[in-house]
N, C-alpha and C positions, 0 to 999 in steps of 0.2 A: 722224067720225074714230075714235071709240071702237069702233064696229061693225067698222071696217076692221081695227083692231088685234086685236080679238077673233077675227075670221075668220083673220087671219094666225097668231095663236097656236094656233088650232084646227087649221089646216092643218099647222103645224110639228109639233104633237103627233101628228097622223095619220101624217105622214111618218116620225116617229121610230118609232112602233109598227110601221108597215109595214116599215121597214128592219130592225128587230130581228127581226121574224117571218120576213121573207124577205130575209136579208142578201145572199145571192149575186145574187138578182134586182135588189136595189137597186144593187149595184155595177155590174151589167151595164147598167142603165138610165142610171146616171150616166156611164158610158163612152160610151153611145150619144148622149147629149145633147151632151157635150163631153169628148172623150178627154183634153184637157189640164187642164180646170178642174173637170169633173164630179165626179171622185173626191174632190178637195180640198173642194169645197162639201159633199158628203155627209159627209165626215169631220168638218168643222167643225160641222155641224148635229146629227149623231147620234153621233159618236165612232167610226164604223165606217169602216175604211179597206180596203185591199186586202192580199192576200198574208198575211204572218204576223200583221199587226194584226187581220185578220178572224178568223183562227184563234184568237186570244186572246179575242176577244169572244164568239164563238158556237162552242160545242162540240157536234157532232152527238150526239143522244141515243143513237144506236147505239154510239158510242164509250164512253159512260158506262156502259151496261148490258152491255157485252161480257163474256161469261162463259166463253169458250173457253180462257182462260189463268189458272186459279185458282192462287194462290200462298199457301197458308196457312202459318203459322208453327208452331213447336214440333216435338216428337219423338213418335213413336208407340210405339217400343220401343227397348230398350237391351240389349246383350249384352257381357259382359266376359270376358277371358281374361288370365291372367298371361303376360307376355312369355316367361318361361322355359319355358312349356308349349307354345310354338310350335316345331315342328320345322323348317318351311320357310315363310318369309315371302317371297312372290313379288316379282319386280321390278315396278316401275311400268311401265305402257304407254308408248308413244312420245309420248302427249300430256302426260306428266309429272304428270297429276292423277288418272288412273284405274288401278285394278288389276282386271283381268278374269280373272286366274288365281287359283284357290282357295288360301287359306291351309291349310297342312297342320299340324294339331296333333300333339303326341306321343301315343302310344297311351294310351288311357284319359283323354285330356284333350279339351277343346273349349270353345267359348263358352257361358257360362251366362246366362240372362235375369236382368235386374236390374229388378224392378218399381218403378214410381213412380206418383205421383198424376197424373191426367189434367191436361194443360195446364200442367205444371210443368217439362217437359224442354226444354233448348235446347243447341245446339252452336255454339260461337263460335271464331273464329280472328282473330288480328290480328298485325301486324308490330311489331317492336321493334328498337332499335339504330340506329346511324348508317349513313349511306351507305357501302357497301363491306363492312359487317359486319351487315347486317340479317338477321334470322331471323324465324320465325313461331311464335307461341304457340298451342297447342291447349287448348280448355277445353270441358267438357261438364258441365252442371248439371241435377240433378233434385231433387225433394222427396218424402219419404216421411212420411206422417202417423203420429202416435202414437209413443210410446216403448215398445218391447217387447223381451223377452229375445232373441227370434229375430233382430230387427234389430240389436241390440247385439252379438250373436255374430258377425254378418257384419262389423260395424265392427271388432271385435277382430282378426279374421283378415285384414282388408284393409289395416290400417295398415302403413306401410312397404313396401307392395307396389309392383310395377312392372308396369303393365297396358297392354294394347291394348284399346280400347273401340270398339264398333261401335254407332252411333246412327242410326236411320232417321228421316228428317224426314217431315213431313206430305205432302210431294210424292213420297214413295217412294224418295228417294235414301238409300243407306246410306253413311255416312261413317265413316272410321277415324281415331280419335285415337291417336297413337303409331305407330311403325313398327318395322322389324327392328333398328334401331340404338338407339332411344330410346323408352322407354315414358312413360306418364303416371302421376303419383302420385295418391293418394286422400286427400281431406280431407272432413271433415264438421263440421256445427255443429248440435247438438241444443238446442232450446229448448222447455220445457214451457209457457211462457206464465204469466202471473200471474192472469188472469181467465178465467172460463168461456168467454168469447167469443174468447180469444186463440188463435193458431195453436199447435198442439202436434205437433211432429215434427222431422225432421232435413233440413237442406239438405246434399246430397252434391255433391261436385265432383271431377272427374278433370281434371287439368291438367298441362301440361308446356311448357317453352320450349326454344328452340334448334333447332327443326325447320327444314329447308330447303324445306319444301313446306306447302301447305294440307292439311287433313285429306283423305285420299284418298277418291275415289268408288270404292266396292267393288261390283262387279257380278257376281262369282261367287257360288256357294252358300256360305253361312256355315256352317262346320263346328260343329255343336252338340254339347255333351256328352251322350252317351247313357248314361242311368242304368240 
Protein backbone atom coordinates (compact mmCIF):
# COMPACT_ATOMS: atom_id res chain seq x y z
CA UNK A 1 0.00 0.00 0.00
CA UNK A 2 2.86 2.36 0.86
CA UNK A 3 4.44 1.66 -2.54
CA UNK A 4 1.17 2.54 -4.25
CA UNK A 5 0.98 5.84 -2.35
CA UNK A 6 4.61 6.63 -3.16
CA UNK A 7 4.01 5.92 -6.83
CA UNK A 8 0.92 8.13 -6.76
CA UNK A 9 2.83 10.97 -5.13
CA UNK A 10 5.65 10.63 -7.66
CA UNK A 11 3.22 10.66 -10.58
CA UNK A 12 1.50 13.76 -9.15
CA UNK A 13 4.86 15.50 -8.82
CA UNK A 14 5.79 14.59 -12.39
CA UNK A 15 2.41 15.85 -13.57
CA UNK A 16 2.91 19.15 -11.74
CA UNK A 17 6.39 19.67 -13.21
CA UNK A 18 5.25 18.75 -16.71
CA UNK A 19 2.24 21.04 -16.47
CA UNK A 20 4.33 23.99 -15.28
CA UNK A 21 6.93 23.50 -17.99
CA UNK A 22 4.37 22.88 -20.74
CA UNK A 23 1.21 24.65 -19.50
CA UNK A 24 -0.45 25.10 -22.88
CA UNK A 25 0.07 21.43 -23.77
CA UNK A 26 -1.24 20.38 -20.35
CA UNK A 27 -4.44 22.32 -20.85
CA UNK A 28 -4.87 20.87 -24.35
CA UNK A 29 -4.44 17.31 -23.05
CA UNK A 30 -6.90 17.97 -20.22
CA UNK A 31 -9.47 19.19 -22.74
CA UNK A 32 -8.88 16.16 -24.95
CA UNK A 33 -9.39 13.70 -22.09
CA UNK A 34 -12.54 15.38 -20.81
CA UNK A 35 -13.69 18.78 -22.10
CA UNK A 36 -15.99 19.18 -19.12
CA UNK A 37 -13.92 17.87 -16.20
CA UNK A 38 -10.31 17.74 -17.50
CA UNK A 39 -9.44 21.43 -16.95
CA UNK A 40 -10.98 21.38 -13.47
CA UNK A 41 -8.94 18.34 -12.46
CA UNK A 42 -5.79 19.95 -13.86
CA UNK A 43 -6.48 23.15 -11.95
CA UNK A 44 -7.07 21.28 -8.69
CA UNK A 45 -3.84 19.29 -9.05
CA UNK A 46 -1.50 22.00 -10.34
CA UNK A 47 -3.20 25.37 -9.87
CA UNK A 48 -3.17 25.85 -13.65
CA UNK A 49 -6.40 26.80 -15.37
CA UNK A 50 -7.30 28.21 -18.70
CA UNK A 51 -7.56 31.71 -20.15
CA UNK A 52 -6.54 34.53 -17.83
CA UNK A 53 -5.64 32.13 -15.00
CA UNK A 54 -3.01 30.50 -17.19
CA UNK A 55 -1.65 33.89 -18.18
CA UNK A 56 -1.18 34.80 -14.53
CA UNK A 57 0.69 31.58 -13.76
CA UNK A 58 3.07 31.43 -16.73
CA UNK A 59 4.53 34.53 -18.41
CA UNK A 60 6.40 33.83 -21.66
CA UNK A 61 10.08 34.64 -21.27
CA UNK A 62 10.03 36.73 -24.46
CA UNK A 63 7.53 39.07 -22.81
CA UNK A 64 9.87 39.54 -19.83
CA UNK A 65 12.99 40.36 -21.85
CA UNK A 66 11.21 42.49 -24.44
CA UNK A 67 13.42 45.51 -25.13
CA UNK A 68 11.82 47.32 -28.04
CA UNK A 69 10.00 49.76 -25.74
CA UNK A 70 12.55 51.35 -23.36
CA UNK A 71 11.11 53.90 -20.95
CA UNK A 72 13.87 55.46 -18.84
CA UNK A 73 13.14 58.22 -16.38
CA UNK A 74 14.79 61.56 -15.74
CA UNK A 75 15.85 64.57 -17.83
CA UNK A 76 18.82 64.92 -20.15
CA UNK A 77 18.85 68.70 -20.61
CA UNK A 78 17.09 71.86 -19.50
CA UNK A 79 16.69 75.32 -21.09
CA UNK A 80 15.16 78.44 -19.57
CA UNK A 81 13.79 81.73 -20.90
CA UNK A 82 12.01 84.60 -19.17
CA UNK A 83 8.42 84.80 -20.36
CA UNK A 84 8.80 88.52 -21.02
CA UNK A 85 11.54 87.68 -23.55
CA UNK A 86 9.16 85.69 -25.77
CA UNK A 87 7.81 87.66 -28.71
CA UNK A 88 5.43 84.98 -30.03
CA UNK A 89 4.23 81.93 -28.16
CA UNK A 90 2.47 79.73 -30.75
CA UNK A 91 -0.94 78.18 -30.33
CA UNK A 92 -1.24 74.56 -29.34
CA UNK A 93 -1.97 71.98 -32.05
CA UNK A 94 -5.40 70.42 -32.50
CA UNK A 95 -4.48 67.57 -30.14
CA UNK A 96 -4.31 70.17 -27.31
CA UNK A 97 -1.01 68.81 -25.96
CA UNK A 98 1.56 69.42 -28.74
CA UNK A 99 3.18 72.61 -30.06
CA UNK A 100 4.80 72.06 -33.46
CA UNK A 101 5.33 75.74 -34.35
CA UNK A 102 8.50 77.39 -33.11
CA UNK A 103 8.53 79.87 -30.24
CA UNK A 104 9.85 83.27 -31.41
CA UNK A 105 11.95 85.15 -28.83
CA UNK A 106 12.55 88.88 -28.85
CA UNK A 107 15.73 90.07 -30.63
CA UNK A 108 18.81 89.25 -28.61
CA UNK A 109 16.92 86.72 -26.46
CA UNK A 110 16.51 82.95 -26.44
CA UNK A 111 16.52 79.84 -24.27
CA UNK A 112 19.70 79.35 -22.25
CA UNK A 113 20.97 75.99 -20.93
CA UNK A 114 20.67 75.23 -17.23
CA UNK A 115 23.21 72.58 -16.29
CA UNK A 116 22.52 70.06 -13.56
CA UNK A 117 23.90 66.86 -12.12
CA UNK A 118 23.21 63.63 -14.00
CA UNK A 119 20.14 61.69 -12.85
CA UNK A 120 18.76 64.56 -10.76
CA UNK A 121 16.29 66.13 -13.20
CA UNK A 122 12.58 65.40 -13.31
CA UNK A 123 9.43 67.00 -14.70
CA UNK A 124 6.09 66.43 -12.98
CA UNK A 125 2.52 67.58 -13.38
CA UNK A 126 -0.58 66.89 -11.34
CA UNK A 127 -4.17 68.04 -11.02
CA UNK A 128 -5.62 70.06 -8.17
CA UNK A 129 -8.96 71.56 -7.20
CA UNK A 130 -12.51 70.29 -7.05
CA UNK A 131 -14.61 68.97 -9.91
CA UNK A 132 -15.51 71.88 -12.17
CA UNK A 133 -12.52 73.99 -11.07
CA UNK A 134 -9.64 71.56 -11.59
CA UNK A 135 -6.35 72.85 -12.93
CA UNK A 136 -2.88 71.43 -13.58
CA UNK A 137 0.34 72.16 -11.71
CA UNK A 138 3.72 72.13 -13.51
CA UNK A 139 6.96 71.31 -11.69
CA UNK A 140 10.53 70.72 -12.82
CA UNK A 141 13.34 69.86 -10.38
CA UNK A 142 17.12 69.56 -10.77
CA UNK A 143 20.16 69.49 -8.47
CA UNK A 144 23.47 71.34 -8.85
CA UNK A 145 26.35 70.24 -6.61
CA UNK A 146 28.64 72.62 -4.70
CA UNK A 147 28.12 76.18 -3.59
CA UNK A 148 29.92 78.60 -5.91
CA UNK A 149 29.78 82.32 -6.64
CA UNK A 150 28.77 81.69 -10.26
CA UNK A 151 25.81 79.57 -9.16
CA UNK A 152 24.75 82.09 -6.52
CA UNK A 153 24.87 84.88 -9.11
CA UNK A 154 22.34 82.96 -11.22
CA UNK A 155 20.19 82.45 -8.12
CA UNK A 156 20.23 86.17 -7.38
CA UNK A 157 19.10 87.07 -10.90
CA UNK A 158 16.44 84.34 -11.11
CA UNK A 159 14.55 85.17 -7.92
CA UNK A 160 11.09 86.64 -8.57
CA UNK A 161 11.41 85.75 -12.25
CA UNK A 162 8.60 84.48 -14.49
CA UNK A 163 9.91 81.69 -16.73
CA UNK A 164 9.09 79.20 -19.44
CA UNK A 165 11.22 76.08 -19.03
CA UNK A 166 11.93 73.37 -21.58
CA UNK A 167 13.04 70.00 -20.21
CA UNK A 168 13.93 67.03 -22.41
CA UNK A 169 13.20 63.65 -20.89
CA UNK A 170 15.28 60.52 -21.41
CA UNK A 171 12.89 59.35 -24.13
CA UNK A 172 13.58 62.45 -26.22
CA UNK A 173 10.35 64.33 -25.45
CA UNK A 174 10.77 68.08 -24.98
CA UNK A 175 8.20 69.38 -22.47
CA UNK A 176 7.33 72.99 -21.70
CA UNK A 177 6.52 74.18 -18.18
CA UNK A 178 4.69 77.48 -18.48
CA UNK A 179 2.85 79.01 -21.45
CA UNK A 180 1.99 82.36 -23.05
CA UNK A 181 -0.37 83.33 -20.24
CA UNK A 182 1.38 82.04 -17.14
CA UNK A 183 5.00 81.27 -16.33
CA UNK A 184 6.64 79.19 -13.61
CA UNK A 185 8.48 80.65 -10.64
CA UNK A 186 11.94 79.76 -9.42
CA UNK A 187 12.81 78.33 -5.99
CA UNK A 188 16.01 76.91 -4.57
CA UNK A 189 17.26 75.23 -1.42
CA UNK A 190 21.02 75.17 -0.77
CA UNK A 191 22.53 72.90 1.87
CA UNK A 192 26.25 72.51 2.58
CA UNK A 193 25.80 69.45 4.77
CA UNK A 194 27.45 68.92 8.13
CA UNK A 195 29.81 66.02 7.44
CA UNK A 196 32.32 65.36 4.71
CA UNK A 197 30.05 62.67 3.28
CA UNK A 198 26.95 64.92 3.20
CA UNK A 199 25.49 66.28 -0.02
CA UNK A 200 26.71 69.81 -0.76
CA UNK A 201 24.65 71.70 -3.33
CA UNK A 202 21.33 73.22 -4.32
CA UNK A 203 17.95 71.79 -5.21
CA UNK A 204 16.31 73.94 -7.88
CA UNK A 205 12.60 73.97 -8.68
CA UNK A 206 10.53 75.68 -11.36
CA UNK A 207 6.84 75.41 -10.54
CA UNK A 208 3.46 76.96 -11.22
CA UNK A 209 -0.22 76.22 -10.69
CA UNK A 210 -3.46 77.09 -12.40
CA UNK A 211 -2.63 75.76 -15.86
CA UNK A 212 -5.41 74.32 -18.01
CA UNK A 213 -3.11 71.79 -19.70
CA UNK A 214 -0.26 69.38 -19.03
CA UNK A 215 3.27 70.55 -19.92
CA UNK A 216 3.16 70.81 -23.71
CA UNK A 217 5.12 68.49 -25.98
CA UNK A 218 7.28 70.88 -28.03
CA UNK A 219 8.41 69.43 -31.38
CA UNK A 220 9.73 72.51 -33.18
CA UNK A 221 13.31 73.83 -33.02
CA UNK A 222 14.09 75.42 -29.66
CA UNK A 223 15.37 79.00 -30.22
CA UNK A 224 18.61 79.27 -28.27
CA UNK A 225 20.36 82.45 -27.19
CA UNK A 226 23.23 83.19 -29.57
CA UNK A 227 26.15 84.82 -27.77
